[in-house]
Steps between C-alpha positions, in 0.01 A plus 500: 500500500349837446137551397434800283226745593311412183497129585396582855205701368397214268525253788289728721236542227491124439455432873224764517315339205533154656378628840206679334409190297514277810298755698236508226484120485459479879256789539286456184282217648460706819395807298248291304373347826467850651301621197267198526464564872402863434243388240353243741493759777316749278253228397441397862450862606244548220318181602508606866353839408223331296424261787484792744261690271281189481507465878411866542203462262371182668220668702374674186513175298321309778229767514454482121488119515237511774296748296535269198383200706198691630403579139491135394174304500463238774352157430393243757744219564406193299283698256588498130602855417515427127118482471449849644790640297355351182157652577656844557702462178185406303314798648779746411530357147121521453494864616752586227346278227796265485391140443695228684482179301708278731659531846766288670602554864839381625550341838526727801855590609593612850773752587507546876158629606415612146346286227490537125348331201510563127201492266550470124210621285426477129306807388331670206401864453607830353795717600292741711353211704847355559651834606211577737522151652878527552457845656240361742740220596784746552276718719470210747860566608707215636203260507546403135777533245481417128819302437451389142285632215469391138285675237424401142238607245209268418467435128178406321210641299247500783742659748470877552804711422732551798388181676787352703573185697781374719597389849607662823628369831414684821673432831280558806633558852288442812508388862332224696316539828692365799338191649210352310376153426818370337750654738345389832605152605214267572495369857468126531219366720609395846565127530282310752679403823667162486324219688733395782272221625470661845161610643 
């Protein structure tokens, strides 16, 4: 049986298409896997570069953190910091003619060797008093941070125009002295020697 050249060409083309299709089916998952591998590698290299930059900047960050810690007020261990913070807040508000009508201090929270507490105040005053008070708080740096502020006008016949009221919450950061009355363990008195009955 003789095979014509045309049939031989068609057979060769058919075999080539089948081989190409099988090759694609076998290699396509590998190509997809290789693309995913390259993406993961690029992501890991970017994360490694970021981690290295963070490691390189560690001395600078530690120096800034130490400077930040030195700038924080220090309270004695066992002493209520909220009372002093409330007095300072009242003084600053009074200097700027902002009237605090009610104050609520949250419980103290500890984060390593740093402490923080939040004080929520209800206030009344005009816009200039509020702005000056907020500027004075901001000038304290990292010691205090106004986290929440609400402002609304006060309505009424006897109320001067532009009179406002609202609330604000200030977070305070501070440190505690090492040692102190609450941190030192009390030593128990020595027990008397047991009576053995011998002279």
